[in-house]
ZAMARGU-4260 file (C-alpha; in steps of 0.2 Angstrom, whole numbers, plus 5000, padded with zeros to 4 digits):
<rodrens>
0) 4930/4857/5132 | 4938/4846/5115 | 4927/4861/5105 | 4935/4874/5114 | 4954/4867/5113
5) 4948/4865/5094 | 4943/4883/5092 | 4959/4888/5102 | 4970/4880/5090 | 4959/4887/5074
10) 4963/4904/5079 | 4982/4902/5084 | 4983/4892/5067 | 4975/4909/5057 | 4986/4919/5067
15) 5002/4910/5060 | 4996/4909/5043 | 4993/4930/5043 | 5008/4932/5054 | 5020/4923/5042
20) 5019/4935/5027 | 5020/4949/5038 | 5037/4943/5045 | 5045/4937/5026 | 5040/4956/5023
25) 5051/4962/5035 | 5064/4952/5033 | 5062/4957/5013 | 5063/4975/5020 | 5079/4971/5032
30) 5087/4964/5015 | 5086/4981/5006 | 5091/4992/5019 | 5105/4982/5022 | 5111/4975/5005
35) 5106/4991/4996 | 5102/5007/5004 | 5114/5009/5020 | 5129/5004/5012 | 5127/5017/4999
40) 5122/5031/5011 | 5103/5031/5007 | 5092/5031/5020 | 5073/5028/5020 | 5058/5037/5026
45) 5049/5036/5042 | 5056/5029/5059 | 5065/5016/5050 | 5075/5033/5042 | 5077/5040/5058
50) 5083/5025/5066 | 5094/5022/5052 | 5101/5042/5055 | 5101/5038/5075 | 5111/5021/5072
55) 5124/5030/5062 | 5129/5045/5073 | 5129/5036/5089 | 5134/5019/5083 | 5120/5009/5090
60) 5112/4992/5084 | 5097/4997/5070 | 5087/4985/5077 | 5088/4991/5093 | 5083/5007/5086
65) 5067/5003/5076 | 5060/4992/5092 | 5063/5005/5105 | 5058/5021/5093 | 5040/5013/5086
70) 5032/5008/5104 | 5023/5024/5105 | 5016/5023/5088 | 5011/5004/5090 | 5002/5010/5106
75) 4994/5024/5092 | 4989/5009/5081 | 4981/4999/5097 | 4972/5016/5100 | 4967/5022/5083
80) 4965/5007/5072 | 4963/4992/5083 | 4971/4978/5093 | 4974/4964/5079 | 4983/4978/5070
85) 4994/4983/5084 | 4998/4963/5087 | 5003/4961/5069 | 5012/4977/5069 | 5022/4971/5086
90) 5026/4955/5074 | 5033/4964/5059 | 5043/4978/5069 | 5051/4965/5079 | 5053/4957/5065
95) 5062/4969/5055 | 5071/4974/5069 | 5078/4956/5070 | 5080/4954/5053 | 5092/4969/5052
100) 5102/4963/5065 | 5104/4947/5057 | 5108/4954/5040 | 5120/4967/5044 | 5134/4958/5037
105) 5126/4952/5019 | 5136/4957/5004 | 5130/4973/4997 | 5122/4969/4978 | 5122/4988/4971
110) 5136/4999/4973 | 5141/5017/4965 | 5126/5018/4953 | 5114/5030/4964 | 5100/5028/4952
115) 5101/5009/4952 | 5102/5009/4971 | 5088/5021/4973 | 5075/5010/4959 | 5082/4994/4967
120) 5081/4998/4986 | 5062/5006/4984 | 5058/4991/4975 | 5064/4979/4988 | 5059/4989/5003
125) 5041/4993/4993 | 5038/4974/4991 | 5042/4969/5011 | 5032/4983/5017 | 5017/4980/5005
130) 5017/4961/5010 | 5016/4967/5029 | 5003/4982/5025 | 4992/4968/5013 | 4991/4956/5029
135) 4987/4968/5041 | 5002/4974/5049 | 5015/4988/5049 | 5033/4990/5050 | 5035/5007/5051
140) 5025/5020/5065 | 5026/5037/5056 | 5009/5033/5046 | 4999/5031/5063 | 5005/5047/5069
145) 5000/5055/5052 | 4981/5048/5055 | 4982/5055/5072 | 4987/5072/5067 | 4974/5074/5052
150) 4961/5072/5065 | 4968/5086/5075 | 4975/5098/5061 | 4967/5105/5046 | 4975/5093/5034
155) 4973/5076/5026 | 4984/5060/5031 | 4994/5062/5014 | 4999/5079/5018 | 5004/5075/5036
160) 5013/5059/5030 | 5022/5070/5016 | 5026/5084/5030 | 5033/5072/5042 | 5042/5063/5029
165) 5050/5080/5024 | 5057/5083/5041 | 5066/5066/5041 | 5073/5069/5026 | 5081/5085/5034
170) 5086/5076/5047 | 5094/5063/5037 | 5103/5077/5027 | 5115/5080/5040 | 5123/5062/5040
175) 5121/5056/5023 | 5122/5074/5015 | 5111/5083/5004 | 5112/5068/4991 | 5109/5058/5000
180) 5094/5065/5007 | 5087/5067/4990 | 5092/5050/4985 | 5082/5043/5001 | 5067/5054/4996
185) 5066/5047/4979 | 5069/5027/4986 | 5055/5032/4997 | 5044/5038/4983 | 5047/5023/4974
190) 5044/5011/4988 | 5027/5020/4991 | 5021/5018/4974 | 5026/4998/4976 | 5018/4997/4992
195) 5002/5004/4983 | 5005/4990/4968 | 5008/4977/4983 | 4991/4981/4993 | 4980/4982/4978
200) 4986/4969/4967 | 4994/4971/4951 | 4979/4969/4940 | 4968/4981/4952 | 4950/4985/4947
205) 4940/5001/4940 | 4922/5005/4943 | 4913/5014/4927 | 4897/5025/4930 | 4888/5028/4914
210) 4874/5038/4909 | 4868/5035/4891 | 4853/5035/4881 | 4857/5016/4874 | 4857/5009/4893
215) 4851/4992/4887 | 4861/4989/4872 | 4879/4996/4880 | 4874/4982/4895 | 4872/4967/4882
220) 4888/4975/4872 | 4897/4975/4889 | 4891/4957/4893 | 4895/4950/4875 | 4915/4958/4873
225) 4920/4958/4890 | 4910/4945/4900 | 4907/4958/4913 | 4890/4962/4922 | 4882/4977/4927
230) 4871/4985/4936 | 4855/5000/4935 | 4853/5014/4946 | 4840/5026/4943 | 4845/5043/4944
235) 4837/5060/4941 | 4843/5076/4933 | 4844/5090/4946 | 4841/5105/4933 | 4830/5094/4919
240) 4820/5082/4931 | 4824/5070/4918 | 4826/5052/4925 | 4839/5040/4918 | 4845/5023/4922
245) 4867/5025/4927 | 4875/5009/4924 | 4889/5002/4935 | 4900/4990/4930 | 4917/4984/4938
250) 4933/4980/4925 | 4950/4977/4928 | 4962/4988/4922 | 4967/4978/4908 | 4949/4980/4901
255) 4950/4999/4903 | 4954/5004/4885 | 4941/4991/4878 | 4928/4997/4889 | 4932/5017/4882
260) 4932/5008/4864 | 4913/5001/4868 | 4907/5015/4875 | 4912/5027/4862 | 4906/5015/4848
265) 4888/5015/4856 | 4885/5033/4864 | 4901/5046/4859 | 4891/5058/4870 | 4888/5047/4886
270) 4892/5055/4903 | 4907/5044/4910 | 4913/5042/4928 | 4929/5031/4931 | 4935/5027/4950
275) 4949/5016/4955 | 4945/5002/4966 | 4954/4995/4980 | 4947/4977/4981 | 4932/4969/4974
280) 4925/4950/4981 | 4910/4941/4980 | 4894/4949/4974 | 4886/4948/4956 | 4902/4959/4947
285) 4908/4943/4939 | 4915/4939/4923 | 4909/4927/4911 | 4923/4916/4900 | 4921/4925/4883
290) 4932/4913/4874
</rodrens>
């Protein structure tokens, strides 16, 4: 019995620790909307953007529309992604709805300067939404709809997100005008880039795949100068049937130029393929202190 109670307490504590950043992200997003974008007749994309339009047209509370319009998309999230994602998304969307109500009369921090409005508004919203997504929740349901449609139609998820948001900004133009719609699009674009940064982290990582005539020297030099381990994979040329040792090494973005310098110095004709990596954990791809 005591073990069961202890497990429940740990489970609740884990949920709380994961939900807290999502709630904070919702409040940050609400502040960006109420203190920057909405007072300057600039909207957001997605369901939030449609909620802002509905709030302006029908004089309904923004928080109420955000909560109601996202209900079917939370269900989609439950069906397509899973129960925990849906639960954390409910927490995030409910927090955003409540936060917009609480912050409805906060002072506007930027006025008049359209470029500053879109940049600051986009950054604030991007940080808030990125924080929620990084911790397993969502503050807007349009991405869930895009995932579903991409499975039914011959288009990728990113294409569907773009298409759906073009529709949103057309609707926005009827309320905020063409200028407001264009500014909303710019703010949304900035927010999407910031969301990407927050989700991945500012350092980020890259995977290098290298085929060289000097694999041993290259691996040793990378280890000596960057403190990075690497692995070998045996590969075979499809036309020549020659066998090579392909080097795999993961580095952070700050080491990118140094890595290219090392490769060029040792083997100018080396074959290189570089991939962005969303996350790196554990394993043998650790960094040795080179100082």
